[in-house]
C-alpha positions, -999 to +999 in steps of 0.1 A: -117-307+667-084-299+649-065-322+673-089-350+665-084-345+628-047-345+631-049-376+653-069-393+625-043-384+600-017-399+623-037-431+628-042-435+591-004-440+589+000-465+618+015-497+606+034-482+578+071-473+576+065-436+571+067-410+598+035-395+612+042-362+593+046-382+561+015-401+567-005-370+574+009-353+542+001-384+521-035-385+535-040-348+528-026-352+492-051-380+486-080-359+499-069-330+478-068-352+447-104-363+453-115-327+456-095-315+426-111-342+404-146-333+418-140-296+409-128-305+374-160-325+368-181-296+383-167-274+355-132-264+367-126-227+363-161-222+348-175-234+381-151-216+403-156-183+385-194-181+386-204-147+399-242-149+399-272-169+388-310-170+384-330-201+390-366-212+395-383-244+404-404-260+431-396-266+468-412-289+493-411-285+531-414-316+553-422-324+589-421-360+603-414-371+567-447-356+555-449-326+531-464-296+548-458-270+521-449-268+485-448-241+459-427-225+432-396-204+440-375-178+421-339-173+433-313-146+423-279-153+438-247-132+437-213-144+450-203-144+477-232-137+501-262-120+484-295-138+476-330-129+468-355-158+473-391-153+462-418-179+469-454-186+457-465-182+422-476-146+429-441-138+442-457-122+472-431-132+498-394-123+493-365-133+515-333-113+512-299-126+524-272-101+528-241-115+545-251-129+578-285-112+579-319-123+566-348-100+558-385-107+550-402-084+525-440-084+522-466-059+510-464-041+543-427-036+542-395-053+552-381-065+585-349-083+597-355-118+609-340-130+641-320-162+643-325-161+681-363-159+680-368-181+649-348-213+647-355-217+610-336-185+604-307-197+624-306-229+603-309-210+570-279-187+580-259-217+591-266-235+558-254-204+539-221-205+558-215-241+548-225-240+511-205-261+487-195-229+469-182-214+501-162-245+511-146-249+476-140-213+468-132-198+502-121-225+526-102-248+504-071-226+497-073-204+528-044-205+554-049-231+581-073-253+561-067-290+564-081-319+543-087-354+557-093-384+535-116-408+554-116-436+528-145-451+510-181-455+522-216-459+509-237-428+504-273-428+489-267-464+476-235-453+458-198-459+466-182-427+476-149-412+487-153-394+520-133-362+525-135-337+554-124-301+549-117-281+581-109-244+581-087-224+605-117-218+628-122-256+633-154-255+613-157-287+592-176-299+562-176-335+549-181-342+512-191-376+498-178-379+463-190-405+438-163-429+428-179-434+394-188-398+384-165-378+408-195-356+414-206-347+450-233-370+463-238-352+496-223-325+519-225-328+557-219-304+585-228-304+622-234-276+647-244-275+684-280-265+690-280-234+713-309-248+734-303-285+737-265-283+734-267-315+713-250-315+679-273-314+649-262-329+616-274-315+583-270-333+551-275-319+516-280-345+490-275-338+453-290-355+422-302-352+386-270-335+375-271-316+342-245-295+323-255-258+320-230-233+305-202-258+311-211-261+348-224-293+363-256-285+382-277-306+405-314-301+395-325-320+426-314-312+462-326-327+495-319-313+529-319-337+559-314-329+595-305-357+619-316-382+593-350-366+588-360-350+555-367-313+559-367-298+525-365-306+488-358-283+458-363-293+421-350-268+395-368-260+363-344-235+350-310-220+359-288-194+341-253-184+352-235-150+350-265-129+341-250-098+358-283-081+366 
């Protein structure tokens, strides 16, 4: 994966007078500029320094493009890897995320959920490892991370800059950034399914941006897997840095 990324950087400079190393450096600088502008529009240091949040809204779960479940949710999140997610208007089911573990809490007690036995748990944990916050706050400036500018493309009927960020473990996330607003349109990552051995692509699409406490916040999020809509979330309220 890393060899492929470096090869792309080299090919981006073919036909120019610069050396491969200069072309790679120029490409990475361009990618960095796109990401830096995006972070500035997200709120700059206000965004990067968020420590926790509370939000509520409504989610929808889909199968074969048909909604199969919908209800309200209440989320408490704390950087970097703690989350409490309550669903139903009676708040009678709670999911706790602590690091790389997920727990379900109901009236009979709590139990750890298995990513091996339940594929939805595996997918949820993978999603948490590839959040936009994690990529921009942990991966971006870590040793061994490389950035690849992949030029312009169309995303969700908008013109976008396509930038891939790859960490030292060869884990990669692609961000599609609006040319007009410099906000992220979508985030993409792919992983190999442990059963089929095929690569699954997950796309998180952002919309309905609003400024909250100097932080640009998407009030609408869609999650698609291999092109199929899986989940939507619409925020009603969000508050940052509540420090409960």
